[in-house]
C-alpha distance (Angstrom), angle and dihedral (degrees) to the residues before:
residue distance angle dihedral
M1 . . .
L2 3.78 . .
P3 3.81 120.0 .
R4 3.77 115.8 -97.2
W5 3.82 94.0 -116.9
F6 3.81 90.4 54.8
R7 3.79 92.0 51.9
L8 3.82 89.6 49.6
V9 3.82 90.9 50.6
V10 3.82 90.9 49.8
L11 3.81 90.6 48.2
A12 3.82 91.0 49.4
V13 3.81 91.1 49.9
V14 3.81 91.5 49.6
V15 3.82 92.6 48.7
L16 3.80 92.0 45.8
G17 3.80 91.7 47.3
A18 3.80 92.0 50.1
R19 3.79 90.7 47.6
L20 3.81 92.3 50.1
A21 3.80 91.8 45.8
L22 3.79 92.3 51.9
D23 3.79 92.8 44.6
G24 3.79 89.3 47.8
A25 3.79 91.0 54.2
H26 3.79 91.4 51.5
T27 3.80 92.1 46.4
A28 3.79 91.2 49.7
G29 3.80 89.4 52.1
R30 3.79 90.0 56.5
V31 3.80 93.0 48.8
I32 3.81 104.1 35.0
T33 3.77 107.9 64.4
W34 3.81 96.4 -158.0
A35 3.83 90.7 53.3
R36 3.78 92.2 62.5
P37 3.80 118.3 103.0
D38 3.76 116.6 -107.0
I39 3.80 110.6 -91.5
A40 3.81 91.6 -137.1
T41 3.81 92.4 55.7
A42 3.80 98.2 40.2
P43 3.81 109.7 61.5
S44 3.78 115.2 -156.4
P45 3.78 115.3 -117.1
A46 3.79 109.1 -108.2
A47 3.74 133.9 175.0
P48 3.80 113.3 -93.9
G49 3.79 110.3 -87.8
A50 3.81 93.9 13.3
T51 3.75 119.0 109.2
A52 3.76 121.2 -147.4
P53 3.79 117.5 -132.4
P54 3.80 113.2 -105.9
L55 3.76 115.0 -96.6
A56 3.78 114.9 -113.9
P57 3.81 114.5 -131.8
Q58 3.78 113.8 -102.9
P59 3.81 115.5 -114.5
P60 3.79 113.9 -117.6
A61 3.78 112.5 -89.7
A62 3.77 117.1 -108.6
P63 3.80 114.4 -115.0
V64 3.78 114.1 -95.8
Q65 3.81 114.2 -112.3
G66 3.79 111.1 -102.1
R67 3.79 95.0 18.6
P68 3.79 122.4 94.4
P69 3.81 115.1 -129.7
L70 3.78 118.1 -104.9
G71 3.76 102.3 -95.6
P72 3.79 142.8 148.3
A73 3.82 93.6 -82.5
L74 3.80 91.7 54.6
L75 3.81 92.1 46.3
H76 3.82 90.9 48.4
R77 3.81 90.3 51.4
L78 3.80 90.5 49.0
D79 3.82 90.2 51.3
S80 3.81 93.4 48.7
D81 3.81 92.8 45.9
T82 3.80 90.3 49.8
A83 3.81 91.7 48.5
R84 3.82 91.4 48.6
S85 3.80 90.9 49.8
A86 3.82 92.2 47.5
N87 3.81 91.6 50.0
A88 3.80 91.1 49.9
Q89 3.81 90.9 49.9
R90 3.81 90.7 47.5
G91 3.81 89.3 53.0
L92 3.80 91.7 50.2
L93 3.80 90.7 49.3
G94 3.81 89.7 51.4
L95 3.81 90.5 52.6
L96 3.81 90.8 48.3
E97 3.81 92.0 48.6
E98 3.80 91.3 52.1
A99 3.82 92.8 46.7
I100 3.81 91.1 49.2
R101 3.81 91.8 47.2
V102 3.81 91.4 52.4
R103 3.81 91.6 46.8
V104 3.82 93.3 48.7
V105 3.82 91.1 49.2
D106 3.82 90.0 50.6
I107 3.81 91.5 49.5
L108 3.81 92.4 48.4
E109 3.81 92.6 47.7
H110 3.79 90.7 48.7
A111 3.80 91.2 48.4
G112 3.81 90.4 47.6
R113 3.80 91.5 53.4
R114 3.80 93.1 47.1
G115 3.78 96.6 43.6
G116 3.80 96.9 41.3
């Protein structure tokens, strides 16, 4: 059985971790625009009887100097880079599978000769 102080420390770490994780998710939602809930699906809390003024649509953000805008060419490059990386990883996994198969066969043959 673990000492009581150790269990309390573990509990405090778990509570603190959960708190930070939840706060981090809320902070990310304020910073990352695509992580925000849709305004049409998330009604704002208002006092009963009071109507909130309609939200004006945000103008599109101007592109940041030095950074290309997110466009079809960038998305196509991302797709091709991801496919190239996946194919390379698949090739490495194939090499590992073959090396493991050869090693397992060698071990089984060796064990068969020793045990037989």
